A tleap script that builds the chain and sets N, CA, C and O, in Angstrom:
source leaprc.protein.ff14SB
mol = sequence {
  NMET ILE GLY GLY MET ALA LEU ALA ALA LEU
  PHE GLY SER LEU LEU VAL ILE ALA TYR GLN
  GLY ARG LEU PRO PHE LEU GLN LYS GLY GLU
  TRP LEU THR CYS LEU CYS GLN ASP GLN THR
  GLY ARG GLN VAL GLU LEU LYS VAL MET TYR
  PRO SER TYR PRO ALA GLY PRO ILE ARG LEU
  LYS LEU PRO ASP GLY THR GLU ARG GLU LEU
  SER MET VAL LYS ALA PRO LYS GLY ALA LYS
  TYR SER ASP GLY THR LEU THR PHE TRP ASP
  GLN VAL ASN MET ALA GLU ILE ARG GLN ASN
  GLY ASP LEU ILE TYR ARG ASP CYS THR ILE
  LEU CGLU
}
set mol.1.N position { 92.183 80.672 82.187 }
set mol.1.CA position { 93.286 80.942 83.092 }
set mol.1.C position { 93.935 82.274 82.696 }
set mol.1.O position { 94.103 82.568 81.512 }
set mol.2.N position { 94.287 83.054 83.685 }
set mol.2.CA position { 94.868 84.371 83.428 }
set mol.2.C position { 96.349 84.215 83.106 }
set mol.2.O position { 97.080 83.533 83.825 }
set mol.3.N position { 96.786 84.849 82.026 }
set mol.3.CA position { 98.188 84.808 81.635 }
set mol.3.C position { 99.046 85.651 82.557 }
set mol.3.O position { 98.523 86.443 83.341 }
set mol.4.N position { 100.354 85.491 82.471 }
set mol.4.CA position { 101.297 86.203 83.339 }
set mol.4.C position { 101.173 87.709 83.290 }
set mol.4.O position { 101.156 88.361 84.334 }
set mol.5.N position { 101.085 88.276 82.095 }
set mol.5.CA position { 100.973 89.735 81.962 }
set mol.5.C position { 99.661 90.238 82.542 }
set mol.5.O position { 99.634 91.257 83.232 }
set mol.6.N position { 98.569 89.524 82.265 }
set mol.6.CA position { 97.262 89.938 82.779 }
set mol.6.C position { 97.238 89.836 84.297 }
set mol.6.O position { 96.664 90.695 84.966 }
set mol.7.N position { 97.855 88.794 84.849 }
set mol.7.CA position { 97.903 88.619 86.290 }
set mol.7.C position { 98.705 89.743 86.941 }
set mol.7.O position { 98.290 90.284 87.966 }
set mol.8.N position { 99.836 90.094 86.361 }
set mol.8.CA position { 100.651 91.193 86.887 }
set mol.8.C position { 99.876 92.505 86.843 }
set mol.8.O position { 99.958 93.302 87.777 }
set mol.9.N position { 99.124 92.739 85.769 }
set mol.9.CA position { 98.317 93.955 85.663 }
set mol.9.C position { 97.222 93.966 86.721 }
set mol.9.O position { 96.932 95.011 87.304 }
set mol.10.N position { 96.615 92.812 86.971 }
set mol.10.CA position { 95.573 92.723 87.989 }
set mol.10.C position { 96.136 93.021 89.365 }
set mol.10.O position { 95.553 93.804 90.114 }
set mol.11.N position { 97.273 92.403 89.715 }
set mol.11.CA position { 97.894 92.673 91.006 }
set mol.11.C position { 98.309 94.139 91.119 }
set mol.11.O position { 98.150 94.749 92.177 }
set mol.12.N position { 98.834 94.702 90.046 }
set mol.12.CA position { 99.217 96.109 90.048 }
set mol.12.C position { 98.021 97.008 90.295 }
set mol.12.O position { 98.118 97.977 91.047 }
set mol.13.N position { 96.888 96.695 89.667 }
set mol.13.CA position { 95.669 97.466 89.871 }
set mol.13.C position { 95.198 97.373 91.306 }
set mol.13.O position { 94.788 98.373 91.893 }
set mol.14.N position { 95.254 96.176 91.877 }
set mol.14.CA position { 94.852 95.994 93.272 }
set mol.14.C position { 95.748 96.784 94.207 }
set mol.14.O position { 95.272 97.370 95.179 }
set mol.15.N position { 97.051 96.802 93.919 }
set mol.15.CA position { 97.980 97.551 94.743 }
set mol.15.C position { 97.663 99.033 94.700 }
set mol.15.O position { 97.673 99.695 95.737 }
set mol.16.N position { 97.384 99.562 93.525 }
set mol.16.CA position { 97.053 100.984 93.392 }
set mol.16.C position { 95.760 101.295 94.127 }
set mol.16.O position { 95.666 102.323 94.797 }
set mol.17.N position { 94.761 100.424 94.015 }
set mol.17.CA position { 93.504 100.633 94.731 }
set mol.17.C position { 93.755 100.625 96.234 }
set mol.17.O position { 93.232 101.473 96.957 }
set mol.18.N position { 94.552 99.670 96.706 }
set mol.18.CA position { 94.825 99.548 98.136 }
set mol.18.C position { 95.514 100.782 98.693 }
set mol.18.O position { 95.283 101.154 99.844 }
set mol.19.N position { 96.349 101.415 97.899 }
set mol.19.CA position { 97.111 102.564 98.370 }
set mol.19.C position { 96.660 103.872 97.748 }
set mol.19.O position { 97.417 104.842 97.702 }
set mol.20.N position { 95.437 103.896 97.276 }
set mol.20.CA position { 94.914 105.106 96.665 }
set mol.20.C position { 95.062 106.254 97.652 }
set mol.20.O position { 94.657 106.139 98.809 }
set mol.21.N position { 95.625 107.330 97.210 }
set mol.21.CA position { 95.831 108.467 98.084 }
set mol.21.C position { 97.194 108.462 98.751 }
set mol.21.O position { 97.610 109.494 99.279 }
set mol.22.N position { 97.907 107.342 98.749 }
set mol.22.CA position { 99.215 107.292 99.379 }
set mol.22.C position { 100.322 107.167 98.338 }
set mol.22.O position { 101.329 107.868 98.434 }
set mol.23.N position { 100.161 106.293 97.349 }
set mol.23.CA position { 101.214 106.065 96.365 }
set mol.23.C position { 101.645 107.293 95.582 }
set mol.23.O position { 102.837 107.430 95.307 }
set mol.24.N position { 100.740 108.196 95.207 }
set mol.24.CA position { 101.208 109.344 94.436 }
set mol.24.C position { 102.241 110.183 95.174 }
set mol.24.O position { 102.980 110.940 94.545 }
set mol.25.N position { 102.307 110.064 96.506 }
set mol.25.CA position { 103.236 110.882 97.276 }
set mol.25.C position { 104.576 110.199 97.506 }
set mol.25.O position { 105.509 110.818 98.017 }
set mol.26.N position { 104.678 108.930 97.133 }
set mol.26.CA position { 105.930 108.215 97.324 }
set mol.26.C position { 106.933 108.593 96.254 }
set mol.26.O position { 106.589 108.721 95.079 }
set mol.27.N position { 108.141 108.766 96.659 }
set mol.27.CA position { 109.235 109.014 95.734 }
set mol.27.C position { 109.983 107.709 95.536 }
set mol.27.O position { 110.009 106.865 96.432 }
set mol.28.N position { 110.587 107.536 94.379 }
set mol.28.CA position { 111.361 106.328 94.132 }
set mol.28.C position { 112.450 106.215 95.196 }
set mol.28.O position { 113.208 107.154 95.440 }
set mol.29.N position { 112.505 105.049 95.818 }
set mol.29.CA position { 113.522 104.819 96.834 }
set mol.29.C position { 113.165 105.341 98.209 }
set mol.29.O position { 114.039 105.416 99.072 }
set mol.30.N position { 111.906 105.709 98.450 }
set mol.30.CA position { 111.505 106.243 99.747 }
set mol.30.C position { 111.173 105.118 100.727 }
set mol.30.O position { 110.319 104.277 100.445 }
set mol.31.N position { 111.845 105.103 101.866 }
set mol.31.CA position { 111.570 104.137 102.922 }
set mol.31.C position { 110.437 104.666 103.785 }
set mol.31.O position { 110.456 105.824 104.203 }
set mol.32.N position { 109.451 103.818 104.051 }
set mol.32.CA position { 108.357 104.163 104.945 }
set mol.32.C position { 108.563 103.423 106.258 }
set mol.32.O position { 108.965 102.259 106.263 }
set mol.33.N position { 108.290 104.095 107.368 }
set mol.33.CA position { 108.412 103.472 108.676 }
set mol.33.C position { 107.147 102.687 108.988 }
set mol.33.O position { 106.032 103.170 108.791 }
set mol.34.N position { 107.339 101.485 109.471 }
set mol.34.CA position { 106.244 100.577 109.775 }
set mol.34.C position { 106.412 100.103 111.216 }
set mol.34.O position { 107.483 99.622 111.585 }
set mol.35.N position { 105.367 100.233 112.033 }
set mol.35.CA position { 105.402 99.742 113.406 }
set mol.35.C position { 104.657 98.422 113.484 }
set mol.35.O position { 103.547 98.294 112.969 }
set mol.36.N position { 105.273 97.442 114.128 }
set mol.36.CA position { 104.707 96.098 114.250 }
set mol.36.C position { 104.859 95.617 115.690 }
set mol.36.O position { 105.561 96.225 116.498 }
set mol.37.N position { 104.187 94.519 115.985 }
set mol.37.CA position { 104.395 93.831 117.254 }
set mol.37.C position { 105.127 92.528 116.971 }
set mol.37.O position { 104.790 91.803 116.036 }
set mol.38.N position { 106.140 92.238 117.796 }
set mol.38.CA position { 106.836 90.963 117.631 }
set mol.38.C position { 106.083 89.867 118.376 }
set mol.38.O position { 104.981 90.099 118.873 }
set mol.39.N position { 106.665 88.685 118.456 }
set mol.39.CA position { 105.975 87.548 119.080 }
set mol.39.C position { 105.694 87.748 120.566 }
set mol.39.O position { 104.801 87.102 121.115 }
set mol.40.N position { 106.439 88.628 121.221 }
set mol.40.CA position { 106.230 88.886 122.649 }
set mol.40.C position { 105.264 90.051 122.883 }
set mol.40.O position { 104.936 90.360 124.028 }
set mol.41.N position { 104.809 90.696 121.807 }
set mol.41.CA position { 103.917 91.844 121.936 }
set mol.41.C position { 104.641 93.176 122.014 }
set mol.41.O position { 104.010 94.225 122.146 }
set mol.42.N position { 105.969 93.134 121.931 }
set mol.42.CA position { 106.776 94.349 121.975 }
set mol.42.C position { 106.688 95.072 120.628 }
set mol.42.O position { 106.709 94.432 119.577 }
set mol.43.N position { 106.589 96.395 120.661 }
set mol.43.CA position { 106.515 97.173 119.427 }
set mol.43.C position { 107.915 97.330 118.838 }
set mol.43.O position { 108.862 97.699 119.532 }
set mol.44.N position { 108.023 97.038 117.537 }
set mol.44.CA position { 109.290 97.175 116.825 }
set mol.44.C position { 109.055 98.024 115.574 }
set mol.44.O position { 107.936 98.136 115.075 }
set mol.45.N position { 110.127 98.607 115.095 }
set mol.45.CA position { 110.062 99.453 113.896 }
set mol.45.C position { 110.847 98.794 112.780 }
set mol.45.O position { 111.963 98.316 112.983 }
set mol.46.N position { 110.249 98.776 111.597 }
set mol.46.CA position { 110.963 98.323 110.417 }
set mol.46.C position { 110.647 99.288 109.284 }
set mol.46.O position { 109.817 100.184 109.437 }
set mol.47.N position { 111.296 99.108 108.172 }
set mol.47.CA position { 111.112 99.984 107.017 }
set mol.47.C position { 110.667 99.169 105.817 }
set mol.47.O position { 111.082 98.023 105.639 }
set mol.48.N position { 109.825 99.768 105.002 }
set mol.48.CA position { 109.370 99.117 103.781 }
set mol.48.C position { 109.450 100.128 102.640 }
set mol.48.O position { 109.108 101.299 102.809 }
set mol.49.N position { 109.902 99.666 101.482 }
set mol.49.CA position { 109.957 100.495 100.281 }
set mol.49.C position { 109.101 99.797 99.232 }
set mol.49.O position { 109.444 98.715 98.754 }
set mol.50.N position { 107.981 100.429 98.878 }
set mol.50.CA position { 107.070 99.844 97.901 }
set mol.50.C position { 107.615 100.017 96.491 }
set mol.50.O position { 108.453 100.887 96.252 }
set mol.51.N position { 107.148 99.196 95.558 }
set mol.51.CA position { 107.674 99.243 94.188 }
set mol.51.C position { 107.351 100.555 93.491 }
set mol.51.O position { 106.332 101.192 93.760 }
set mol.52.N position { 108.239 100.936 92.594 }
set mol.52.CA position { 108.013 102.157 91.807 }
set mol.52.C position { 107.173 101.853 90.573 }
set mol.52.O position { 106.834 102.767 89.822 }
set mol.53.N position { 106.830 100.581 90.350 }
set mol.53.CA position { 105.961 100.191 89.240 }
set mol.53.C position { 105.076 99.040 89.726 }
set mol.53.O position { 105.485 98.279 90.603 }
set mol.54.N position { 103.874 98.903 89.168 }
set mol.54.CA position { 102.954 97.847 89.613 }
set mol.54.C position { 103.584 96.464 89.526 }
set mol.54.O position { 104.293 96.147 88.571 }
set mol.55.N position { 103.317 95.660 90.523 }
set mol.55.CA position { 103.767 94.271 90.620 }
set mol.55.C position { 105.286 94.134 90.758 }
set mol.55.O position { 105.823 93.039 90.591 }
set mol.56.N position { 105.979 95.231 91.061 }
set mol.56.CA position { 107.420 95.155 91.285 }
set mol.56.C position { 107.721 94.659 92.687 }
set mol.56.O position { 106.810 94.545 93.507 }
set mol.57.N position { 108.982 94.360 92.982 }
set mol.57.CA position { 109.346 93.869 94.313 }
set mol.57.C position { 109.364 94.998 95.346 }
set mol.57.O position { 109.527 96.169 95.004 }
set mol.58.N position { 109.194 94.624 96.600 }
set mol.58.CA position { 109.361 95.588 97.683 }
set mol.58.C position { 110.702 95.321 98.348 }
set mol.58.O position { 111.287 94.250 98.186 }
set mol.59.N position { 111.176 96.299 99.091 }
set mol.59.CA position { 112.370 96.134 99.921 }
set mol.59.C position { 111.895 96.246 101.361 }
set mol.59.O position { 111.061 97.088 101.694 }
set mol.60.N position { 112.429 95.397 102.190 }
set mol.60.CA position { 112.062 95.366 103.594 }
set mol.60.C position { 113.331 95.462 104.419 }
set mol.60.O position { 114.280 94.712 104.189 }
set mol.61.N position { 113.359 96.381 105.383 }
set mol.61.CA position { 114.497 96.519 106.286 }
set mol.61.C position { 113.999 96.130 107.678 }
set mol.61.O position { 113.198 96.841 108.285 }
set mol.62.N position { 114.481 95.001 108.167 }
set mol.62.CA position { 114.050 94.460 109.447 }
set mol.62.C position { 114.671 95.229 110.610 }
set mol.62.O position { 115.644 95.958 110.416 }
set mol.63.N position { 114.121 95.077 111.821 }
set mol.63.CA position { 114.647 95.816 112.977 }
set mol.63.C position { 116.138 95.615 113.229 }
set mol.63.O position { 116.788 96.504 113.780 }
set mol.64.N position { 116.699 94.461 112.838 }
set mol.64.CA position { 118.137 94.223 113.044 }
set mol.64.C position { 118.997 94.837 111.933 }
set mol.64.O position { 120.218 94.680 111.934 }
set mol.65.N position { 118.352 95.544 110.976 }
set mol.65.CA position { 119.078 96.198 109.890 }
set mol.65.C position { 119.202 95.363 108.626 }
set mol.65.O position { 119.646 95.867 107.594 }
set mol.66.N position { 118.816 94.091 108.690 }
set mol.66.CA position { 118.859 93.216 107.519 }
set mol.66.C position { 117.883 93.712 106.459 }
set mol.66.O position { 116.737 94.034 106.770 }
set mol.67.N position { 118.333 93.776 105.209 }
set mol.67.CA position { 117.467 94.170 104.097 }
set mol.67.C position { 117.164 92.967 103.226 }
set mol.67.O position { 118.034 92.138 102.957 }
set mol.68.N position { 115.901 92.885 102.784 }
set mol.68.CA position { 115.470 91.801 101.897 }
set mol.68.C position { 114.640 92.376 100.773 }
set mol.68.O position { 113.919 93.356 100.963 }
set mol.69.N position { 114.738 91.765 99.591 }
set mol.69.CA position { 113.885 92.119 98.461 }
set mol.69.C position { 112.882 90.987 98.274 }
set mol.69.O position { 113.262 89.823 98.151 }
set mol.70.N position { 111.592 91.341 98.254 }
set mol.70.CA position { 110.523 90.361 98.170 }
set mol.70.C position { 109.698 90.609 96.912 }
set mol.70.O position { 109.320 91.745 96.626 }
set mol.71.N position { 109.425 89.557 96.174 }
set mol.71.CA position { 108.640 89.655 94.944 }
set mol.71.C position { 107.167 89.405 95.235 }
set mol.71.O position { 106.821 88.684 96.171 }
set mol.72.N position { 106.302 90.011 94.421 }
set mol.72.CA position { 104.867 89.827 94.589 }
set mol.72.C position { 104.475 88.390 94.293 }
set mol.72.O position { 104.933 87.789 93.321 }
set mol.73.N position { 103.611 87.847 95.157 }
set mol.73.CA position { 103.069 86.505 94.982 }
set mol.73.C position { 101.553 86.575 95.089 }
set mol.73.O position { 101.000 87.571 95.555 }
set mol.74.N position { 100.888 85.516 94.658 }
set mol.74.CA position { 99.435 85.465 94.669 }
set mol.74.C position { 98.905 85.528 96.108 }
set mol.74.O position { 99.444 84.889 97.012 }
set mol.75.N position { 97.840 86.312 96.298 }
set mol.75.CA position { 97.199 86.439 97.605 }
set mol.75.C position { 95.696 86.575 97.418 }
set mol.75.O position { 95.249 87.171 96.438 }
set mol.76.N position { 94.904 86.029 98.346 }
set mol.76.CA position { 93.456 86.146 98.228 }
set mol.76.C position { 92.962 87.579 98.389 }
set mol.76.O position { 91.913 87.938 97.855 }
set mol.77.N position { 93.711 88.399 99.121 }
set mol.77.CA position { 93.400 89.826 99.239 }
set mol.77.C position { 94.666 90.568 99.630 }
set mol.77.O position { 95.606 89.983 100.170 }
set mol.78.N position { 94.675 91.848 99.353 }
set mol.78.CA position { 95.836 92.663 99.670 }
set mol.78.C position { 96.993 92.399 98.720 }
set mol.78.O position { 96.811 91.868 97.624 }
set mol.79.N position { 98.186 92.780 99.164 }
set mol.79.CA position { 99.409 92.592 98.378 }
set mol.79.C position { 100.369 91.748 99.201 }
set mol.79.O position { 100.684 92.085 100.342 }
set mol.80.N position { 100.828 90.658 98.622 }
set mol.80.CA position { 101.689 89.718 99.331 }
set mol.80.C position { 103.005 89.591 98.584 }
set mol.80.O position { 103.025 89.468 97.359 }
set mol.81.N position { 104.110 89.622 99.333 }
set mol.81.CA position { 105.449 89.567 98.757 }
set mol.81.C position { 106.255 88.517 99.501 }
set mol.81.O position { 106.099 88.357 100.712 }
set mol.82.N position { 107.122 87.795 98.784 }
set mol.82.CA position { 107.911 86.761 99.439 }
set mol.82.C position { 109.225 86.538 98.690 }
set mol.82.O position { 109.332 86.799 97.492 }
set mol.83.N position { 110.212 86.052 99.429 }
set mol.83.CA position { 111.462 85.601 98.806 }
set mol.83.C position { 111.634 84.101 98.999 }
set mol.83.O position { 112.721 83.564 98.789 }
set mol.84.N position { 110.551 83.420 99.404 }
set mol.84.CA position { 110.590 81.987 99.645 }
set mol.84.C position { 110.807 81.641 101.107 }
set mol.84.O position { 110.482 80.536 101.542 }
set mol.85.N position { 111.350 82.571 101.859 }
set mol.85.CA position { 111.571 82.379 103.292 }
set mol.85.C position { 110.776 83.406 104.091 }
set mol.85.O position { 110.057 83.060 105.028 }
set mol.86.N position { 110.916 84.659 103.712 }
set mol.86.CA position { 110.246 85.760 104.397 }
set mol.86.C position { 109.054 86.213 103.558 }
set mol.86.O position { 109.172 86.366 102.343 }
set mol.87.N position { 107.912 86.428 104.199 }
set mol.87.CA position { 106.703 86.871 103.507 }
set mol.87.C position { 106.126 88.096 104.199 }
set mol.87.O position { 105.929 88.103 105.414 }
set mol.88.N position { 105.860 89.130 103.414 }
set mol.88.CA position { 105.224 90.363 103.883 }
set mol.88.C position { 103.860 90.413 103.217 }
set mol.88.O position { 103.766 90.469 101.990 }
set mol.89.N position { 102.795 90.392 104.024 }
set mol.89.CA position { 101.442 90.393 103.482 }
set mol.89.C position { 100.725 91.626 103.976 }
set mol.89.O position { 100.370 91.724 105.151 }
set mol.90.N position { 100.514 92.566 103.078 }
set mol.90.CA position { 99.841 93.822 103.376 }
set mol.90.C position { 98.381 93.684 102.986 }
set mol.90.O position { 98.058 93.505 101.811 }
set mol.91.N position { 97.507 93.766 103.969 }
set mol.91.CA position { 96.079 93.612 103.729 }
set mol.91.C position { 95.361 94.943 103.911 }
set mol.91.O position { 94.345 95.011 104.602 }
set mol.92.N position { 95.876 95.988 103.303 }
set mol.92.CA position { 95.382 97.356 103.243 }
set mol.92.C position { 95.560 98.091 104.567 }
set mol.92.O position { 96.356 99.029 104.621 }
set mol.93.N position { 94.869 97.720 105.628 }
set mol.93.CA position { 94.973 98.455 106.886 }
set mol.93.C position { 95.985 97.856 107.853 }
set mol.93.O position { 96.359 98.503 108.832 }
set mol.94.N position { 96.424 96.655 107.601 }
set mol.94.CA position { 97.306 95.956 108.516 }
set mol.94.C position { 98.163 94.963 107.730 }
set mol.94.O position { 97.715 94.386 106.739 }
set mol.95.N position { 99.389 94.777 108.184 }
set mol.95.CA position { 100.283 93.828 107.516 }
set mol.95.C position { 100.856 92.859 108.547 }
set mol.95.O position { 100.832 93.110 109.752 }
set mol.96.N position { 101.368 91.754 108.033 }
set mol.96.CA position { 102.053 90.781 108.884 }
set mol.96.C position { 103.284 90.285 108.142 }
set mol.96.O position { 103.369 90.363 106.917 }
set mol.97.N position { 104.238 89.772 108.917 }
set mol.97.CA position { 105.461 89.234 108.334 }
set mol.97.C position { 105.673 87.838 108.912 }
set mol.97.O position { 105.636 87.632 110.125 }
set mol.98.N position { 105.893 86.893 108.010 }
set mol.98.CA position { 106.134 85.506 108.404 }
set mol.98.C position { 107.501 85.073 107.895 }
set mol.98.O position { 107.956 85.502 106.835 }
set mol.99.N position { 108.141 84.212 108.678 }
set mol.99.CA position { 109.406 83.609 108.268 }
set mol.99.C position { 109.224 82.099 108.322 }
set mol.99.O position { 108.920 81.531 109.371 }
set mol.100.N position { 109.415 81.460 107.173 }
set mol.100.CA position { 109.182 80.018 107.042 }
set mol.100.C position { 107.793 79.622 107.546 }
set mol.100.O position { 107.626 78.562 108.149 }
set mol.101.N position { 106.803 80.472 107.298 }
set mol.101.CA position { 105.426 80.202 107.684 }
set mol.101.C position { 105.054 80.626 109.092 }
set mol.101.O position { 103.870 80.677 109.423 }
set mol.102.N position { 106.046 80.933 109.937 }
set mol.102.CA position { 105.781 81.339 111.313 }
set mol.102.C position { 105.618 82.850 111.402 }
set mol.102.O position { 106.428 83.596 110.850 }
set mol.103.N position { 104.586 83.301 112.086 }
set mol.103.CA position { 104.329 84.725 112.271 }
set mol.103.C position { 105.413 85.320 113.171 }
set mol.103.O position { 105.573 84.900 114.317 }
set mol.104.N position { 106.159 86.305 112.644 }
set mol.104.CA position { 107.198 86.941 113.458 }
set mol.104.C position { 106.857 88.391 113.807 }
set mol.104.O position { 107.291 88.895 114.842 }
set mol.105.N position { 106.079 89.067 112.946 }
set mol.105.CA position { 105.612 90.423 113.229 }
set mol.105.C position { 104.158 90.517 112.805 }
set mol.105.O position { 103.782 90.027 111.740 }
set mol.106.N position { 103.341 91.147 113.638 }
set mol.106.CA position { 101.911 91.273 113.338 }
set mol.106.C position { 101.455 92.704 113.604 }
set mol.106.O position { 102.187 93.510 114.179 }
set mol.107.N position { 100.242 92.997 113.178 }
set mol.107.CA position { 99.630 94.312 113.395 }
set mol.107.C position { 100.530 95.448 112.921 }
set mol.107.O position { 100.652 96.475 113.588 }
set mol.108.N position { 101.154 95.255 111.767 }
set mol.108.CA position { 102.056 96.266 111.212 }
set mol.108.C position { 101.250 97.389 110.565 }
set mol.108.O position { 100.352 97.137 109.761 }
set mol.109.N position { 101.570 98.606 110.916 }
set mol.109.CA position { 100.919 99.770 110.320 }
set mol.109.C position { 101.999 100.755 109.874 }
set mol.109.O position { 103.036 100.901 110.521 }
set mol.110.N position { 101.735 101.415 108.771 }
set mol.110.CA position { 102.676 102.389 108.225 }
set mol.110.C position { 102.389 103.758 108.840 }
set mol.110.O position { 101.245 104.212 108.875 }
set mol.111.N position { 103.442 104.400 109.322 }
set mol.111.CA position { 103.313 105.749 109.851 }
set mol.111.C position { 103.223 106.717 108.692 }
set mol.111.O position { 103.958 106.587 107.713 }
set mol.112.N position { 102.340 107.673 108.793 }
set mol.112.CA position { 102.193 108.645 107.700 }
set mol.112.C position { 102.806 109.961 108.070 }
set mol.112.O position { 102.779 110.900 107.275 }
savepdb mol mol.pdb
quit
């Protein structure tokens, strides 16, 4: 079984691989714009701030202006973050956001 430190290092490595070519350009505290579709198919904009260190929490700013901090959780692929209610799952080319297990935003892509 993988210990906590080894697991955090593994997730951190996966995150760096997933964002190879993008993370070196991020500044600490930089909000990235993310376009998603809501449940009706309407395009909405939200903001995401990735961690400044591997396996750190992300910050998410929802379209209504609400900000949440989500911690990294285990995922079969990509990088998944949750606060127990809201989950942001970034699967390299596309992300989704769920609230209490229900899909609320899909097909999220980061604008470069």
